[in-house]
Each structure stands twice: as structure tokens, then as C-alpha cells.
VOLUM-316933 format. One record per residue (C-alpha): residue number from 1; x, y, z. Coordinates in steps of 0.5 Angstrom, whole numbers. Example, Ala and Ser with C-alpha at 12.3 -4.5 7.8 and 13.67 -1.06 7.14 Angstrom:
# residues 2
<node><num>1</num><x>25</x><y>-9</y><z>16</z></node>
<node><num>2</num><x>27</x><y>-2</y><z>14</z></node>
# end
This chain:
# residues 327
<node><num>1</num><x>-142</x><y>-182</y><z>94</z></node>
<node><num>2</num><x>-135</x><y>-185</y><z>96</z></node>
<node><num>3</num><x>-136</x><y>-191</y><z>91</z></node>
<node><num>4</num><x>-138</x><y>-188</y><z>85</z></node>
<node><num>5</num><x>-133</x><y>-188</y><z>79</z></node>
<node><num>6</num><x>-133</x><y>-180</y><z>79</z></node>
<node><num>7</num><x>-134</x><y>-175</y><z>73</z></node>
<node><num>8</num><x>-129</x><y>-171</y><z>70</z></node>
<node><num>9</num><x>-131</x><y>-163</y><z>70</z></node>
<node><num>10</num><x>-126</x><y>-159</y><z>66</z></node>
<node><num>11</num><x>-125</x><y>-152</y><z>68</z></node>
<node><num>12</num><x>-127</x><y>-149</y><z>61</z></node>
<node><num>13</num><x>-125</x><y>-141</y><z>60</z></node>
<node><num>14</num><x>-122</x><y>-139</y><z>66</z></node>
<node><num>15</num><x>-124</x><y>-131</y><z>65</z></node>
<node><num>16</num><x>-131</x><y>-134</y><z>64</z></node>
<node><num>17</num><x>-136</x><y>-136</y><z>70</z></node>
<node><num>18</num><x>-133</x><y>-143</y><z>70</z></node>
<node><num>19</num><x>-129</x><y>-142</y><z>76</z></node>
<node><num>20</num><x>-135</x><y>-138</y><z>79</z></node>
<node><num>21</num><x>-140</x><y>-144</y><z>78</z></node>
<node><num>22</num><x>-136</x><y>-150</y><z>80</z></node>
<node><num>23</num><x>-135</x><y>-148</y><z>87</z></node>
<node><num>24</num><x>-143</x><y>-148</y><z>88</z></node>
<node><num>25</num><x>-144</x><y>-154</y><z>84</z></node>
<node><num>26</num><x>-140</x><y>-158</y><z>89</z></node>
<node><num>27</num><x>-143</x><y>-155</y><z>95</z></node>
<node><num>28</num><x>-150</x><y>-157</y><z>92</z></node>
<node><num>29</num><x>-148</x><y>-164</y><z>90</z></node>
<node><num>30</num><x>-142</x><y>-166</y><z>95</z></node>
<node><num>31</num><x>-147</x><y>-171</y><z>99</z></node>
<node><num>32</num><x>-150</x><y>-174</y><z>93</z></node>
<node><num>33</num><x>-145</x><y>-174</y><z>87</z></node>
<node><num>34</num><x>-138</x><y>-175</y><z>86</z></node>
<node><num>35</num><x>-133</x><y>-171</y><z>81</z></node>
<node><num>36</num><x>-126</x><y>-168</y><z>80</z></node>
<node><num>37</num><x>-125</x><y>-161</y><z>77</z></node>
<node><num>38</num><x>-119</x><y>-162</y><z>72</z></node>
<node><num>39</num><x>-116</x><y>-154</y><z>72</z></node>
<node><num>40</num><x>-112</x><y>-150</y><z>76</z></node>
<node><num>41</num><x>-113</x><y>-149</y><z>83</z></node>
<node><num>42</num><x>-110</x><y>-142</y><z>83</z></node>
<node><num>43</num><x>-115</x><y>-139</y><z>79</z></node>
<node><num>44</num><x>-121</x><y>-141</y><z>83</z></node>
<node><num>45</num><x>-124</x><y>-137</y><z>88</z></node>
<node><num>46</num><x>-120</x><y>-136</y><z>94</z></node>
<node><num>47</num><x>-126</x><y>-138</y><z>99</z></node>
<node><num>48</num><x>-127</x><y>-145</y><z>96</z></node>
<node><num>49</num><x>-125</x><y>-151</y><z>100</z></node>
<node><num>50</num><x>-120</x><y>-155</y><z>95</z></node>
<node><num>51</num><x>-117</x><y>-162</y><z>96</z></node>
<node><num>52</num><x>-111</x><y>-163</y><z>91</z></node>
<node><num>53</num><x>-111</x><y>-171</y><z>88</z></node>
<node><num>54</num><x>-106</x><y>-174</y><z>84</z></node>
<node><num>55</num><x>-112</x><y>-179</y><z>81</z></node>
<node><num>56</num><x>-119</x><y>-179</y><z>80</z></node>
<node><num>57</num><x>-120</x><y>-185</y><z>85</z></node>
<node><num>58</num><x>-118</x><y>-181</y><z>90</z></node>
<node><num>59</num><x>-124</x><y>-176</y><z>89</z></node>
<node><num>60</num><x>-129</x><y>-180</y><z>93</z></node>
<node><num>61</num><x>-125</x><y>-180</y><z>99</z></node>
<node><num>62</num><x>-125</x><y>-172</y><z>100</z></node>
<node><num>63</num><x>-131</x><y>-170</y><z>96</z></node>
<node><num>64</num><x>-135</x><y>-168</y><z>102</z></node>
<node><num>65</num><x>-130</x><y>-164</y><z>105</z></node>
<node><num>66</num><x>-127</x><y>-160</y><z>99</z></node>
<node><num>67</num><x>-128</x><y>-160</y><z>91</z></node>
<node><num>68</num><x>-123</x><y>-165</y><z>89</z></node>
<node><num>69</num><x>-118</x><y>-162</y><z>84</z></node>
<node><num>70</num><x>-113</x><y>-166</y><z>79</z></node>
<node><num>71</num><x>-108</x><y>-160</y><z>79</z></node>
<node><num>72</num><x>-106</x><y>-157</y><z>72</z></node>
<node><num>73</num><x>-102</x><y>-150</y><z>72</z></node>
<node><num>74</num><x>-105</x><y>-146</y><z>67</z></node>
<node><num>75</num><x>-99</x><y>-141</y><z>67</z></node>
<node><num>76</num><x>-102</x><y>-134</y><z>68</z></node>
<node><num>77</num><x>-107</x><y>-131</y><z>73</z></node>
<node><num>78</num><x>-114</x><y>-130</y><z>72</z></node>
<node><num>79</num><x>-117</x><y>-124</y><z>70</z></node>
<node><num>80</num><x>-125</x><y>-124</y><z>70</z></node>
<node><num>81</num><x>-128</x><y>-122</y><z>63</z></node>
<node><num>82</num><x>-121</x><y>-122</y><z>60</z></node>
<node><num>83</num><x>-119</x><y>-128</y><z>56</z></node>
<node><num>84</num><x>-111</x><y>-129</y><z>57</z></node>
<node><num>85</num><x>-108</x><y>-133</y><z>51</z></node>
<node><num>86</num><x>-103</x><y>-136</y><z>56</z></node>
<node><num>87</num><x>-109</x><y>-140</y><z>58</z></node>
<node><num>88</num><x>-111</x><y>-143</y><z>52</z></node>
<node><num>89</num><x>-106</x><y>-149</y><z>51</z></node>
<node><num>90</num><x>-108</x><y>-151</y><z>58</z></node>
<node><num>91</num><x>-116</x><y>-151</y><z>57</z></node>
<node><num>92</num><x>-115</x><y>-156</y><z>51</z></node>
<node><num>93</num><x>-111</x><y>-160</y><z>55</z></node>
<node><num>94</num><x>-116</x><y>-161</y><z>61</z></node>
<node><num>95</num><x>-121</x><y>-163</y><z>55</z></node>
<node><num>96</num><x>-116</x><y>-168</y><z>53</z></node>
<node><num>97</num><x>-114</x><y>-171</y><z>60</z></node>
<node><num>98</num><x>-122</x><y>-171</y><z>61</z></node>
<node><num>99</num><x>-123</x><y>-175</y><z>55</z></node>
<node><num>100</num><x>-117</x><y>-180</y><z>56</z></node>
<node><num>101</num><x>-119</x><y>-181</y><z>63</z></node>
<node><num>102</num><x>-126</x><y>-183</y><z>61</z></node>
<node><num>103</num><x>-124</x><y>-187</y><z>56</z></node>
<node><num>104</num><x>-119</x><y>-191</y><z>60</z></node>
<node><num>105</num><x>-125</x><y>-193</y><z>65</z></node>
<node><num>106</num><x>-122</x><y>-188</y><z>70</z></node>
<node><num>107</num><x>-128</x><y>-183</y><z>70</z></node>
<node><num>108</num><x>-135</x><y>-184</y><z>69</z></node>
<node><num>109</num><x>-136</x><y>-179</y><z>64</z></node>
<node><num>110</num><x>-134</x><y>-172</y><z>62</z></node>
<node><num>111</num><x>-138</x><y>-165</y><z>64</z></node>
<node><num>112</num><x>-135</x><y>-159</y><z>60</z></node>
<node><num>113</num><x>-135</x><y>-152</y><z>63</z></node>
<node><num>114</num><x>-136</x><y>-147</y><z>58</z></node>
<node><num>115</num><x>-130</x><y>-145</y><z>53</z></node>
<node><num>116</num><x>-129</x><y>-139</y><z>48</z></node>
<node><num>117</num><x>-127</x><y>-141</y><z>41</z></node>
<node><num>118</num><x>-124</x><y>-134</y><z>40</z></node>
<node><num>119</num><x>-119</x><y>-135</y><z>45</z></node>
<node><num>120</num><x>-117</x><y>-142</y><z>44</z></node>
<node><num>121</num><x>-116</x><y>-140</y><z>37</z></node>
<node><num>122</num><x>-112</x><y>-134</y><z>39</z></node>
<node><num>123</num><x>-108</x><y>-137</y><z>44</z></node>
<node><num>124</num><x>-107</x><y>-144</y><z>41</z></node>
<node><num>125</num><x>-109</x><y>-144</y><z>34</z></node>
<node><num>126</num><x>-116</x><y>-148</y><z>36</z></node>
<node><num>127</num><x>-118</x><y>-151</y><z>29</z></node>
<node><num>128</num><x>-125</x><y>-153</y><z>31</z></node>
<node><num>129</num><x>-132</x><y>-150</y><z>31</z></node>
<node><num>130</num><x>-133</x><y>-152</y><z>39</z></node>
<node><num>131</num><x>-133</x><y>-157</y><z>44</z></node>
<node><num>132</num><x>-138</x><y>-162</y><z>40</z></node>
<node><num>133</num><x>-133</x><y>-162</y><z>34</z></node>
<node><num>134</num><x>-127</x><y>-163</y><z>38</z></node>
<node><num>135</num><x>-130</x><y>-168</y><z>42</z></node>
<node><num>136</num><x>-132</x><y>-172</y><z>36</z></node>
<node><num>137</num><x>-124</x><y>-171</y><z>33</z></node>
<node><num>138</num><x>-122</x><y>-174</y><z>40</z></node>
<node><num>139</num><x>-127</x><y>-180</y><z>39</z></node>
<node><num>140</num><x>-124</x><y>-181</y><z>32</z></node>
<node><num>141</num><x>-131</x><y>-179</y><z>29</z></node>
<node><num>142</num><x>-133</x><y>-174</y><z>24</z></node>
<node><num>143</num><x>-137</x><y>-168</y><z>26</z></node>
<node><num>144</num><x>-143</x><y>-170</y><z>23</z></node>
<node><num>145</num><x>-143</x><y>-177</y><z>27</z></node>
<node><num>146</num><x>-145</x><y>-173</y><z>33</z></node>
<node><num>147</num><x>-151</x><y>-169</y><z>35</z></node>
<node><num>148</num><x>-153</x><y>-164</y><z>40</z></node>
<node><num>149</num><x>-158</x><y>-165</y><z>44</z></node>
<node><num>150</num><x>-161</x><y>-159</y><z>49</z></node>
<node><num>151</num><x>-165</x><y>-162</y><z>55</z></node>
<node><num>152</num><x>-168</x><y>-161</y><z>61</z></node>
<node><num>153</num><x>-174</x><y>-164</y><z>65</z></node>
<node><num>154</num><x>-179</x><y>-162</y><z>61</z></node>
<node><num>155</num><x>-176</x><y>-163</y><z>54</z></node>
<node><num>156</num><x>-171</x><y>-166</y><z>50</z></node>
<node><num>157</num><x>-169</x><y>-163</y><z>43</z></node>
<node><num>158</num><x>-165</x><y>-164</y><z>37</z></node>
<node><num>159</num><x>-163</x><y>-158</y><z>32</z></node>
<node><num>160</num><x>-161</x><y>-162</y><z>26</z></node>
<node><num>161</num><x>-157</x><y>-156</y><z>23</z></node>
<node><num>162</num><x>-154</x><y>-151</y><z>28</z></node>
<node><num>163</num><x>-150</x><y>-145</y><z>27</z></node>
<node><num>164</num><x>-151</x><y>-143</y><z>20</z></node>
<node><num>165</num><x>-155</x><y>-137</y><z>17</z></node>
<node><num>166</num><x>-163</x><y>-138</y><z>16</z></node>
<node><num>167</num><x>-162</x><y>-137</y><z>9</z></node>
<node><num>168</num><x>-157</x><y>-144</y><z>8</z></node>
<node><num>169</num><x>-162</x><y>-148</y><z>12</z></node>
<node><num>170</num><x>-166</x><y>-151</y><z>7</z></node>
<node><num>171</num><x>-160</x><y>-153</y><z>3</z></node>
<node><num>172</num><x>-157</x><y>-156</y><z>9</z></node>
<node><num>173</num><x>-163</x><y>-159</y><z>11</z></node>
<node><num>174</num><x>-162</x><y>-166</y><z>7</z></node>
<node><num>175</num><x>-166</x><y>-173</y><z>7</z></node>
<node><num>176</num><x>-159</x><y>-175</y><z>8</z></node>
<node><num>177</num><x>-158</x><y>-171</y><z>14</z></node>
<node><num>178</num><x>-165</x><y>-172</y><z>18</z></node>
<node><num>179</num><x>-164</x><y>-179</y><z>17</z></node>
<node><num>180</num><x>-157</x><y>-179</y><z>20</z></node>
<node><num>181</num><x>-159</x><y>-174</y><z>26</z></node>
<node><num>182</num><x>-166</x><y>-179</y><z>28</z></node>
<node><num>183</num><x>-161</x><y>-185</y><z>27</z></node>
<node><num>184</num><x>-156</x><y>-182</y><z>32</z></node>
<node><num>185</num><x>-162</x><y>-179</y><z>37</z></node>
<node><num>186</num><x>-166</x><y>-186</y><z>37</z></node>
<node><num>187</num><x>-159</x><y>-190</y><z>38</z></node>
<node><num>188</num><x>-157</x><y>-185</y><z>44</z></node>
<node><num>189</num><x>-164</x><y>-185</y><z>47</z></node>
<node><num>190</num><x>-164</x><y>-192</y><z>48</z></node>
<node><num>191</num><x>-157</x><y>-192</y><z>50</z></node>
<node><num>192</num><x>-156</x><y>-186</y><z>55</z></node>
<node><num>193</num><x>-163</x><y>-185</y><z>57</z></node>
<node><num>194</num><x>-165</x><y>-193</y><z>58</z></node>
<node><num>195</num><x>-172</x><y>-192</y><z>53</z></node>
<node><num>196</num><x>-173</x><y>-198</y><z>50</z></node>
<node><num>197</num><x>-177</x><y>-196</y><z>45</z></node>
<node><num>198</num><x>-177</x><y>-188</y><z>44</z></node>
<node><num>199</num><x>-182</x><y>-184</y><z>40</z></node>
<node><num>200</num><x>-179</x><y>-178</y><z>36</z></node>
<node><num>201</num><x>-182</x><y>-172</y><z>34</z></node>
<node><num>202</num><x>-180</x><y>-169</y><z>28</z></node>
<node><num>203</num><x>-181</x><y>-162</y><z>26</z></node>
<node><num>204</num><x>-183</x><y>-159</y><z>19</z></node>
<node><num>205</num><x>-179</x><y>-154</y><z>16</z></node>
<node><num>206</num><x>-184</x><y>-150</y><z>14</z></node>
<node><num>207</num><x>-190</x><y>-146</y><z>18</z></node>
<node><num>208</num><x>-196</x><y>-151</y><z>19</z></node>
<node><num>209</num><x>-191</x><y>-156</y><z>17</z></node>
<node><num>210</num><x>-192</x><y>-154</y><z>9</z></node>
<node><num>211</num><x>-200</x><y>-154</y><z>10</z></node>
<node><num>212</num><x>-200</x><y>-160</y><z>4</z></node>
<node><num>213</num><x>-195</x><y>-155</y><z>0</z></node>
<node><num>214</num><x>-199</x><y>-149</y><z>1</z></node>
<node><num>215</num><x>-193</x><y>-146</y><z>5</z></node>
<node><num>216</num><x>-187</x><y>-150</y><z>2</z></node>
<node><num>217</num><x>-186</x><y>-157</y><z>-1</z></node>
<node><num>218</num><x>-180</x><y>-160</y><z>3</z></node>
<node><num>219</num><x>-185</x><y>-164</y><z>7</z></node>
<node><num>220</num><x>-189</x><y>-166</y><z>1</z></node>
<node><num>221</num><x>-183</x><y>-167</y><z>-3</z></node>
<node><num>222</num><x>-178</x><y>-171</y><z>2</z></node>
<node><num>223</num><x>-179</x><y>-171</y><z>9</z></node>
<node><num>224</num><x>-186</x><y>-174</y><z>9</z></node>
<node><num>225</num><x>-183</x><y>-180</y><z>5</z></node>
<node><num>226</num><x>-177</x><y>-180</y><z>9</z></node>
<node><num>227</num><x>-180</x><y>-181</y><z>16</z></node>
<node><num>228</num><x>-185</x><y>-186</y><z>13</z></node>
<node><num>229</num><x>-179</x><y>-190</y><z>10</z></node>
<node><num>230</num><x>-176</x><y>-190</y><z>17</z></node>
<node><num>231</num><x>-182</x><y>-192</y><z>20</z></node>
<node><num>232</num><x>-182</x><y>-199</y><z>16</z></node>
<node><num>233</num><x>-175</x><y>-200</y><z>19</z></node>
<node><num>234</num><x>-177</x><y>-200</y><z>26</z></node>
<node><num>235</num><x>-177</x><y>-192</y><z>28</z></node>
<node><num>236</num><x>-182</x><y>-189</y><z>32</z></node>
<node><num>237</num><x>-183</x><y>-182</y><z>29</z></node>
<node><num>238</num><x>-189</x><y>-177</y><z>30</z></node>
<node><num>239</num><x>-189</x><y>-172</y><z>24</z></node>
<node><num>240</num><x>-187</x><y>-168</y><z>20</z></node>
<node><num>241</num><x>-191</x><y>-163</y><z>26</z></node>
<node><num>242</num><x>-192</x><y>-156</y><z>26</z></node>
<node><num>243</num><x>-187</x><y>-153</y><z>30</z></node>
<node><num>244</num><x>-192</x><y>-148</y><z>33</z></node>
<node><num>245</num><x>-196</x><y>-153</y><z>36</z></node>
<node><num>246</num><x>-191</x><y>-159</y><z>38</z></node>
<node><num>247</num><x>-188</x><y>-156</y><z>45</z></node>
<node><num>248</num><x>-195</x><y>-155</y><z>50</z></node>
<node><num>249</num><x>-195</x><y>-160</y><z>55</z></node>
<node><num>250</num><x>-200</x><y>-164</y><z>52</z></node>
<node><num>251</num><x>-196</x><y>-165</y><z>45</z></node>
<node><num>252</num><x>-190</x><y>-166</y><z>49</z></node>
<node><num>253</num><x>-193</x><y>-172</y><z>53</z></node>
<node><num>254</num><x>-193</x><y>-176</y><z>47</z></node>
<node><num>255</num><x>-186</x><y>-176</y><z>45</z></node>
<node><num>256</num><x>-179</x><y>-177</y><z>48</z></node>
<node><num>257</num><x>-175</x><y>-172</y><z>44</z></node>
<node><num>258</num><x>-176</x><y>-167</y><z>38</z></node>
<node><num>259</num><x>-172</x><y>-166</y><z>32</z></node>
<node><num>260</num><x>-172</x><y>-159</y><z>30</z></node>
<node><num>261</num><x>-170</x><y>-157</y><z>23</z></node>
<node><num>262</num><x>-166</x><y>-151</y><z>25</z></node>
<node><num>263</num><x>-163</x><y>-148</y><z>31</z></node>
<node><num>264</num><x>-168</x><y>-143</y><z>34</z></node>
<node><num>265</num><x>-174</x><y>-147</y><z>32</z></node>
<node><num>266</num><x>-171</x><y>-152</y><z>37</z></node>
<node><num>267</num><x>-167</x><y>-147</y><z>42</z></node>
<node><num>268</num><x>-173</x><y>-142</y><z>43</z></node>
<node><num>269</num><x>-178</x><y>-148</y><z>47</z></node>
<node><num>270</num><x>-173</x><y>-151</y><z>51</z></node>
<node><num>271</num><x>-170</x><y>-144</y><z>54</z></node>
<node><num>272</num><x>-177</x><y>-142</y><z>55</z></node>
<node><num>273</num><x>-179</x><y>-148</y><z>59</z></node>
<node><num>274</num><x>-173</x><y>-148</y><z>63</z></node>
<node><num>275</num><x>-167</x><y>-143</y><z>62</z></node>
<node><num>276</num><x>-163</x><y>-144</y><z>68</z></node>
<node><num>277</num><x>-163</x><y>-151</y><z>68</z></node>
<node><num>278</num><x>-162</x><y>-153</y><z>61</z></node>
<node><num>279</num><x>-156</x><y>-158</y><z>59</z></node>
<node><num>280</num><x>-152</x><y>-159</y><z>53</z></node>
<node><num>281</num><x>-151</x><y>-166</y><z>51</z></node>
<node><num>282</num><x>-147</x><y>-169</y><z>45</z></node>
<node><num>283</num><x>-150</x><y>-176</y><z>43</z></node>
<node><num>284</num><x>-146</x><y>-181</y><z>39</z></node>
<node><num>285</num><x>-140</x><y>-180</y><z>42</z></node>
<node><num>286</num><x>-137</x><y>-187</y><z>46</z></node>
<node><num>287</num><x>-137</x><y>-183</y><z>52</z></node>
<node><num>288</num><x>-142</x><y>-179</y><z>56</z></node>
<node><num>289</num><x>-141</x><y>-171</y><z>55</z></node>
<node><num>290</num><x>-145</x><y>-166</y><z>58</z></node>
<node><num>291</num><x>-144</x><y>-158</y><z>59</z></node>
<node><num>292</num><x>-148</x><y>-153</y><z>62</z></node>
<node><num>293</num><x>-153</x><y>-149</y><z>56</z></node>
<node><num>294</num><x>-149</x><y>-142</y><z>57</z></node>
<node><num>295</num><x>-143</x><y>-139</y><z>55</z></node>
<node><num>296</num><x>-137</x><y>-136</y><z>59</z></node>
<node><num>297</num><x>-141</x><y>-130</y><z>61</z></node>
<node><num>298</num><x>-135</x><y>-125</y><z>61</z></node>
<node><num>299</num><x>-140</x><y>-119</y><z>63</z></node>
<node><num>300</num><x>-141</x><y>-123</y><z>70</z></node>
<node><num>301</num><x>-135</x><y>-127</y><z>71</z></node>
<node><num>302</num><x>-132</x><y>-126</y><z>78</z></node>
<node><num>303</num><x>-138</x><y>-122</y><z>80</z></node>
<node><num>304</num><x>-142</x><y>-127</y><z>84</z></node>
<node><num>305</num><x>-148</x><y>-127</y><z>80</z></node>
<node><num>306</num><x>-147</x><y>-133</y><z>76</z></node>
<node><num>307</num><x>-152</x><y>-138</y><z>76</z></node>
<node><num>308</num><x>-150</x><y>-145</y><z>77</z></node>
<node><num>309</num><x>-156</x><y>-149</y><z>76</z></node>
<node><num>310</num><x>-154</x><y>-151</y><z>69</z></node>
<node><num>311</num><x>-148</x><y>-154</y><z>71</z></node>
<node><num>312</num><x>-151</x><y>-158</y><z>77</z></node>
<node><num>313</num><x>-156</x><y>-160</y><z>72</z></node>
<node><num>314</num><x>-151</x><y>-162</y><z>67</z></node>
<node><num>315</num><x>-147</x><y>-166</y><z>72</z></node>
<node><num>316</num><x>-154</x><y>-170</y><z>74</z></node>
<node><num>317</num><x>-156</x><y>-171</y><z>67</z></node>
<node><num>318</num><x>-148</x><y>-174</y><z>66</z></node>
<node><num>319</num><x>-149</x><y>-179</y><z>72</z></node>
<node><num>320</num><x>-156</x><y>-181</y><z>69</z></node>
<node><num>321</num><x>-153</x><y>-182</y><z>62</z></node>
<node><num>322</num><x>-147</x><y>-186</y><z>65</z></node>
<node><num>323</num><x>-151</x><y>-191</y><z>69</z></node>
<node><num>324</num><x>-156</x><y>-192</y><z>63</z></node>
<node><num>325</num><x>-150</x><y>-194</y><z>60</z></node>
<node><num>326</num><x>-147</x><y>-199</y><z>65</z></node>
<node><num>327</num><x>-148</x><y>-206</y><z>62</z></node>
# end
């Protein structure tokens, strides 16, 4: 679509599958989408048609014939499966450039190929837990002001706590945290998914949502009172619901997104429903950001076996969100 504001796609970790899936994503979307890659064309597969561009505005004119690339020299060759510390500053620089171009109105949103945090820490002293926290930093926000959503056609789900040990969840999952996650999620469903009055389902922390205190007291002590308070403020909420009965088709039909207490409670259902096409979306940013819901997959990098489905879905979702944000 030549007249569309392009999406900015970052290369991600060159030793991972980002370069491998970018070409098939371009092939799948070349006639319906407009995006450009920020990265080193020398690190892409040799048989991929590439068109070097000097500005995002040039992407539409070449998209149908070749992958538009806003070239950056990453300074070292690619060895699939083995991260090169020399790449780290350039991986970060590509993210910086994507954010700057999007905030300047020259890109519609950001789609990020996977990074490897350890490689960035080793090669560039990266001081952030991951993409989400770094993007919040670039936006001038605290990490707790953004929320991670995993989304596919069948389900949108948000884990209130993410990469912490299960033993720490009851302490981290607090009324203040749940209120903030619900507030950010509800606002994003309105702004990014054009839902005028979204319904959000909230999972209980305990089995059977505590079963009236028989299997845990958090629901009775504070989750139920908090949800009742938020309902009086205008939020359309279901729950707390037992997590084991809220993800079958009839249950999912009742809500637009689900909020879960911890990582696996949220990610198991979405990865079961659509493992290949799940998308990681950051809610609460002043710009659109999506990403494939997988990592660098060093074990298959360069093998030709990487599935581009999640990247394709991430590009389509970023466009949908960017369109919803238009005034």
C-alpha cells in the first residue's frame, strides 16, 4: 500500500531468527502492507530482494518488488546461533531509530524482531529487563506504566506479574498493581482496538478463585472489593473468575481481554489456542509496538525452518492498532 505510513521493523538479534523470518514476512505482506526494516542488509539471507532506502517515505514505492531497508552497518558478519557482542550497540540503535521515527510521525508504529538480553548486556551494557522496559524508558515512562499483552484472534490476555518466581507472586500481586493493570488495559482496548466499552475478565489468584476462602483468602480480602470499586468507576469487569474455566470458547465470548495474576496463568491458554500466531503487544506507550511472541531461537537460526507466522501477525496487528489510533 504505497500511500500508507510505513511500519518500522527492527532487525533484532542478528544471530537469531529475525533475519530469517523477515523475508517470508515481506513475501506474505508485500501486496497488502507497507513496512521497512532498520538493520544491516548484509546480515539478511542472500536470496532476499532488498531495496535500500534513505527515508521511511520511500518504502511504499519499492515494497512490492523488494524489502525496503533503512541500512545501518552492524560492523560484523552474522553467525547464526552465536551472538556477536559487536552487534549489540547496533541492535539497540535500531530500536532507538524506530522509536524516533515513529514519534516524529514518519512511521505508523514499531514491530520488533526478538532480541537476546544477555547478548545486549555483554556487548553494550544493556541495563533493561527487555524490550518492554527499554521502550518505556525511551517513552519517558516507568516500567510499571506499561503492560504486556499477548494477543491472537481467539484471545487477548495480560499477565499482571510477569517474569518472577511463582513464590513471589502473592507478594507482588497487590491491589495497586491490579488497579494499574486494569486501568492501562482498559484504556488501550479503547484506543488501540477501537472498543467503545471493553469488557475485561479478571482471573482469581487461587484455584477456583479461592472458593469463598476455602482455597485462599486474596479474592475475599481484596480482589472482590477492588473489582467492585472499579465497577463503580465505570469499568466493565467480570470476576474474579476461576482460571481453569475462563478460556473455553463460551467463556471467551463474554469478554474482550483477560487479566491473569501471573505468567503461566496467562500464557498457557494463548499458546495452546494459537502457538504460531501469538503477538506480544505493549500497552500504555505513546506509540504502537508489537512483536512476535517468541525468542531468538538460536537452535534453528539460519536453517530455513523458522516460522514467520508470528511476525506476520505482529505486523498486521500493529497496522490495526495504528489505524485505530488515527483521530
